[in-house]
C-alpha positions as CSV (number, residue, x, y, z in Angstrom):
1,M,96.0,85.8,101.2
2,T,94.2,88.1,98.9
3,E,91.8,89.5,101.4
4,K,90.2,92.7,100.3
5,V,91.1,95.5,102.7
6,D,88.8,98.5,103.2
7,P,91.0,101.6,102.6
8,K,89.3,103.4,105.4
9,E,90.0,100.6,107.9
10,Y,93.5,100.4,106.6
11,E,94.0,104.1,107.1
12,A,92.6,104.0,110.6
13,A,94.8,101.1,111.5
14,W,97.9,103.0,110.2
15,E,96.8,106.1,112.2
16,S,96.7,104.1,115.4
17,V,100.1,102.5,114.6
18,L,101.5,106.0,114.0
19,D,100.0,107.3,117.2
20,C,101.7,104.4,119.0
21,V,105.0,105.1,117.3
22,D,104.7,108.8,118.3
23,G,104.2,107.7,121.9
24,M,107.2,105.4,121.8
25,K,109.5,107.9,120.0
26,E,110.7,109.4,123.3
27,E,111.2,106.0,124.9
28,F,113.1,104.8,121.9
29,S,115.2,107.9,121.1
30,W,118.0,106.4,123.3
31,S,117.6,102.9,121.9
32,K,118.2,104.2,118.4
33,D,121.7,105.1,119.5
34,V,122.1,101.7,121.2
35,I,120.9,99.8,118.1
36,A,123.1,101.9,115.8
37,K,126.1,101.1,118.1
38,M,125.2,97.4,118.1
39,L,124.9,97.3,114.3
40,R,128.2,99.1,113.9
41,E,129.9,96.6,116.2
42,L,128.3,93.7,114.4
43,A,129.5,95.1,111.0
44,E,133.0,95.5,112.3
45,K,133.0,91.9,113.7
46,V,131.8,90.5,110.3
47,E,134.4,92.5,108.5
48,S,137.2,91.3,110.8
49,E,136.0,87.7,110.3
50,E,135.9,88.0,106.6
51,G,139.3,89.7,106.4
């Protein structure tokens, strides 16, 4: 997969991705906390299983 990518196309694609992310930021600000909590719980679970 060594397709040549046009830098301008690549940049435009990234800009649209970033625009999307900006739009989602507000929706996902709460989910960051939820994900962090889940990861913490998962890490604690793994630690207790190892120990």
